[in-house]
Structure formats: structure tokens, C-alpha cells
C-alpha positions in Angstrom: 7.6 24.0 -28.7 7.9 20.5 -27.1 5.4 17.8 -27.8 5.6 16.5 -24.3 7.4 17.7 -21.1 7.7 15.3 -18.2 8.4 16.8 -14.8 10.1 14.2 -12.5 12.4 11.3 -13.1 11.2 8.5 -10.8 9.7 5.2 -12.1 6.6 7.0 -13.3 8.4 9.8 -15.1 10.9 7.6 -16.8 8.3 5.0 -17.9 6.3 7.9 -19.3 9.4 9.0 -21.1 10.1 5.6 -22.5 6.6 5.2 -23.9 6.5 8.8 -25.2 9.8 8.3 -26.9 8.7 5.1 -28.6 5.7 7.0 -29.9 8.1 9.5 -31.5 7.0 12.4 -29.2 10.6 13.3 -28.3 9.8 14.0 -24.7 11.8 16.4 -22.5 12.3 15.1 -19.0 13.2 17.6 -16.3 14.7 15.5 -13.5 14.0 17.7 -10.5 16.1 18.0 -7.3 15.7 14.4 -6.3 16.7 12.8 -9.6 15.6 9.2 -9.8 13.0 9.5 -7.0 12.7 7.6 -3.8 14.4 4.4 -5.2 17.6 6.3 -5.1 17.4 6.0 -1.3 16.7 2.2 -1.5 19.2 -0.5 -1.3 17.9 -3.9 -2.6 14.6 -3.9 -4.6 13.2 -7.4 -4.6 9.6 -6.8 -5.8 10.3 -5.4 -9.2 9.2 -8.0 -11.8 11.9 -9.7 -13.8 14.7 -9.5 -11.2 14.4 -12.7 -9.3 17.5 -12.0 -7.2 16.6 -8.3 -6.8 18.3 -5.2 -8.0 19.7 -2.2 -6.2 17.4 0.8 -6.3 20.0 3.2 -7.9 20.9 0.5 -10.5 17.2 0.1 -11.4 16.8 3.8 -12.0 20.0 3.9 -14.1 18.6 1.2 -16.3 15.3 2.9 -16.7 17.0 6.2 -17.6 19.2 4.5 -20.2 16.3 2.7 -21.7 14.3 6.0 -22.1 17.3 7.7 -23.6 17.9 4.9 -26.0 14.6 5.7 -27.7 15.1 9.4 -27.8 14.0 10.9 -24.5 16.0 14.0 -23.6 16.7 14.2 -19.9 18.0 17.4 -18.3 18.9 18.3 -14.8 17.4 21.2 -12.9 14.4 22.1 -10.8 11.1 23.5 -12.1 10.5 26.9 -10.5 7.2 27.8 -12.2 4.5 26.3 -14.3 1.8 28.3 -16.2 -1.1 26.2 -17.3 -3.4 29.1 -18.3 -2.6 29.2 -22.1 -3.2 26.9 -25.0 0.3 25.7 -24.6 1.9 25.2 -21.2 4.9 27.0 -19.8 7.6 25.3 -17.7 10.3 27.5 -16.2 13.6 26.3 -14.7 16.7 28.3 -13.7 18.1 27.5 -17.1 15.2 28.8 -19.2 11.6 28.5 -20.3 10.1 25.6 -22.1 6.7 25.4 -23.9 4.8 22.2 -24.5 1.6 21.0 -26.0 1.2 18.3 -23.3 2.5 18.0 -19.8 3.0 14.9 -17.7 3.4 15.5 -13.9 5.4 12.9 -12.0 6.8 14.9 -9.2 6.1 12.2 -6.6 5.4 12.5 -2.9 7.9 13.0 -0.1 7.8 10.9 3.0 7.7 13.0 6.1 10.8 12.2 8.2 11.8 12.7 11.8 14.6 15.1 10.9 17.4 13.2 12.6 20.9 13.1 10.9 21.1 9.4 11.7 17.8 8.8 9.9 19.2 10.1 6.6 22.5 8.2 7.0 20.7 4.9 7.8 17.9 5.3 5.1 17.9 2.0 3.2 20.2 0.4 5.9 17.6 -0.3 8.5 15.5 2.8 8.2 12.6 2.7 5.8 9.4 4.6 4.9 7.7 1.6 3.2 6.8 -1.6 5.0 5.6 -3.3 1.8 9.0 -2.6 0.2 11.3 -3.6 3.0 9.4 -5.7 5.6 10.8 -9.0 4.2 14.3 -8.0 5.2 13.4 -8.1 8.9 12.4 -11.7 9.5 12.5 -12.6 13.2 14.0 -9.2 14.0 12.7 -6.6 16.5 11.6 -3.4 14.8 10.0 0.0 15.6 7.2 1.9 13.7 6.9 5.6 14.4 3.4 7.1 14.0 -0.1 6.9 15.3 -2.5 7.1 12.3 -4.1 4.4 10.1 -1.0 4.2 7.9 1.3 3.6 10.9 -1.0 0.9 12.3 -1.4 -0.7 8.8 2.4 -0.8 8.5 2.8 -2.3 12.1 0.2 -5.0 11.4 1.9 -5.9 8.1 5.3 -6.0 9.7 4.1 -8.5 12.3 4.2 -11.1 9.5 8.0 -10.8 9.5 9.3 -9.2 12.7 9.7 -10.8 16.1 8.3 -7.8 17.8 7.0 -4.4 16.6 7.3 -1.4 18.9 4.9 1.4 18.0 6.2 4.8 19.0 3.6 7.6 19.3 4.1 11.1 20.7 0.7 11.1 22.4 -1.2 8.8 24.8 -4.0 8.0 22.3 -3.8 6.9 18.6 -5.3 8.9 15.7 -6.1 5.7 13.8 -9.6 4.4 13.3 -11.1 2.3 16.2 -11.1 -0.9 14.1 -7.4 -0.5 13.4 -6.6 0.3 17.0 -8.5 -2.8 18.1 -6.6 -5.0 15.7 -3.2 -3.6 16.8 -4.0 -3.9 20.5 -5.0 -7.5 20.0 -1.8 -8.4 18.2 0.6 -10.1 20.6 3.6 -8.9 18.6 2.8 -5.2 18.9 3.8 -3.2 22.0 3.3 0.5 22.5 5.6 3.4 23.6 3.2 6.2 24.5 4.0 10.0 24.8 7.4 9.3 23.2 9.6 10.6 20.4 12.7 9.2 18.8 15.7 11.2 19.9 18.3 9.1 18.1 18.7 6.1 15.8 21.7 4.0 16.6 24.3 3.2 15.1 25.1 5.4 12.1 28.8 4.7 12.4 28.2 1.0 12.0 26.0 1.5 9.0 23.1 -0.5 10.6 20.3 0.1 13.0 21.0 -1.4 16.5 18.4 0.6 18.5 16.6 3.8 19.2 16.7 6.4 22.0 13.2 7.4 23.2 12.3 10.5 25.2 9.0 10.5 27.1 7.4 13.9 26.5 5.6 13.9 29.9 8.4 12.7 32.2 11.4 13.6 30.0 12.8 10.2 30.8 15.1 8.7 28.2 15.6 5.1 27.4 17.1 2.8 24.8 15.1 0.3 22.9 16.9 -2.4 21.0 15.6 -2.8 17.4 17.1 -3.6 14.1 14.8 -1.7 11.9 12.9 1.6 12.1 9.8 2.4 9.9 8.8 6.0 9.8 5.1 6.2 9.1 4.1 9.8 9.8 2.7 10.5 6.4 3.6 11.7 2.9 3.5 15.2 1.3 2.7 15.2 -2.4 5.0 17.5 -4.4 2.2 19.7 -5.9 3.0 23.2 -4.8 3.7 24.2 -8.4 0.2 23.3 -9.4 -2.0 24.8 -6.7 -4.8 26.8 -8.1 -4.1 25.5 -11.7 -5.4 21.9 -11.5 -7.7 20.2 -9.1 -6.1 18.7 -5.9 -7.8 16.6 -3.2 -7.9 17.7 0.4 -4.5 16.2 1.1 -2.8 17.9 -1.9 -2.7 14.9 -4.3 -3.6 15.6 -7.9 -7.1 14.3 -8.9 -7.1 12.1 -11.9 -9.9 10.5 -13.9 -10.2 8.2 -16.9 -6.6 7.1 -16.5 -4.2 9.9 -15.9 -6.2 12.9 -17.0 -6.3 15.9 -14.7 -8.8 18.8 -14.6 -6.8 20.6 -17.3 -6.9 19.2 -20.9 -3.4 18.1 -22.0 -2.1 17.8 -18.4 -1.6 14.3 -17.1 -0.4 13.0 -13.7 1.2 9.7 -12.7 3.0 8.1 -9.8 2.9 9.0 -6.1 1.8 12.6 -6.9 -1.7 11.2 -7.6 -1.6 8.0 -5.7 -2.0 8.1 -1.9 -2.9 4.5 -1.6 -0.3 2.1 -3.2 2.9 4.1 -3.5 4.9 1.3 -5.1 7.5 1.6 -7.8 5.7 -0.8 -10.1 2.3 1.0 -9.7 4.1 4.3 -10.4 5.6 2.8 -13.5 2.3 1.5 -14.7 0.6 4.9 -14.3 3.5 6.4 -16.2 2.7 4.2 -19.1 -0.9 5.3 -18.9 0.1 8.9 -18.8 2.2 8.6 -21.9 -0.5 6.8 -23.8 -3.1 9.4 -22.7 -0.8 12.2 -23.8 -0.2 10.6 -27.2 -3.9 10.2 -27.8 -4.5 13.8 -26.7 -1.9 15.1 -29.1 -3.4 13.0 -31.9 -6.6 15.0 -31.5 -4.9 18.4 -31.7 -4.4 20.2 -35.0 -0.8 19.8 -36.4 1.1 23.1 -36.1 1.6 24.8 -39.5 5.0 25.3 -40.9 4.5 29.1 -40.4 3.7 28.6 -36.8 6.6 26.3 -36.3 8.9 28.8 -37.9 7.6 31.6 -35.8 8.1 29.6 -32.6 11.8 29.1 -33.4 
């Protein structure tokens, strides 16, 4: 029987592990398929406090992992296949076995929806991004493209006009899905131009390791053209990784875990932190902060539980 199991190993999960370990809860962290989270796809991180010259995303995650392990967190690889939250203790199953825990911290994150192009994956972090707040600064006076048509896409486009020379908004329809006020603001911005009824067929140039342009195809005319840009921001939404928990804890209409009073979910002893419960900010530092909250909430929850008897502990082993 574990005191705490943490599912996920991004900034939220590893911060929860650090705080739980320092509280002598000996947390077990199950990394998941994408160990380290979205920062593993990021090159330079310049908005993490304390690194005035920035730090590479994978290096930051390596440091967070080592720090959690230093205080006693046990981190294992593997992917959680099933979770059962119906009992007094909670069951977590992976391909390697079954684990029981008195408290569970969910930090499985949210996956950015991508275009599905091979060049997109190759150039992720090298001109392709899913976060304007994270990476906009790197595109000062450069032409860029934003793909999407909802409020998030227009918010990203508006934000990026602070840095870019021009922002080309690529949308597969001839009308935006965004709210009217956002549409009016975008149309009034002289830096934003629109490519209607169009999809991105290719991002150039993967072999150079940098974005030099995009190939667009008009869905009505089938005409193909090149647009010169040095950055591509994909803003077609995020999908919270909550499939394991459907029907067991409360989710909102978009699938994000509902939390209240910190990190508490609708199930006592189950806590959530990071992008899996945050559709608004989606920053590494806010994820880490919520991971701290989840660990403290879990510690306080466990302090209110009866301590297992020696006989119960012996039977469990």
C-alpha cells in the first residue's frame, strides 16, 4: 500500500513528488508514455523563474526529476492502463503490475491537438510551437503563421503581434468560430492577415531544422501556394488526458478534471494538478504551483485518515 501515487511526470507531477517526498510520504511516480511532459518538446525555456539566461526544456525536467528523487520519490516508467477509484483505497494498474494507494494525484496533462504532419513533429521546438506565451518572444520582427479559428487561435494571434512582423491566420473555413469581439479585434489589427478555406499541407524545411515557410491548399479551389514564415503556431485546441477517469470523478464539458478548494476532485483522496485541470493558463510554472498544492492537500488528507494497524500492514504485504 502506497501513501501517494502520482500519475504523470511533467512539472506538476514532479513538483508534487518533490513536496510529497519532503513530507516523508515516499511517493510513487508513474511517468506515463510522454515522460517529462510537454517541456520535453521545448528547446529554450526563458520564463522559468531563476534561470535568467533560460534553460533547455529537457534539462529543466532532468533537474526536477533528480530533485524529487533526492528526497526519496520513486519514479518508474510505464503507462497506466486502468484506475479503480471505487474502493477505500485506490487501484492503479500498469503493464508491470497493480499498485494500491491511500491518496492519488493526477497530473496526466493535456495534449495539444496537432496537424498530423511529419514535418510538424520534426520542427516542434524549432519554429513550430503550440504556445504563444512560451515562444512568442523568439519571433521578434519575423513573419509567422497561426493555424486555427477559435478564441484561442485569435488570442494567440493577437498576442504574437507584439513580436512578429506579420501574423498569417490560417483557417479551414470562410468564417471564424471565435467570439465576435475577438474577431473584431483581429480584423482591426494591421499585422494580422487571413488565409480562408485553407489547410497547411506542409511545413518547410525539416531538413534544415528550421521553419522557412508553409504550403497551403485552398479547400474550395484546390489551389496550392507557398507562404513565407519563420514560425508556425498550432492553435486548434487541447485534449485533457482524462480517459482513465471518465465516470469516476467529475469532469467538465471539455473533459478537464473539476477541482475545488485547491486541487481536490469530487472523490476524497484524489487530487489533480497541472494542465489536466487547467484549460486557461497551461504554463509550466502554474502547473508546478498546482503540483505543490496537490501534494500539500494530499498530505493534509492523509493526516486525517486513521493510521493502518500493524496487522493490516502485515496482511497487505
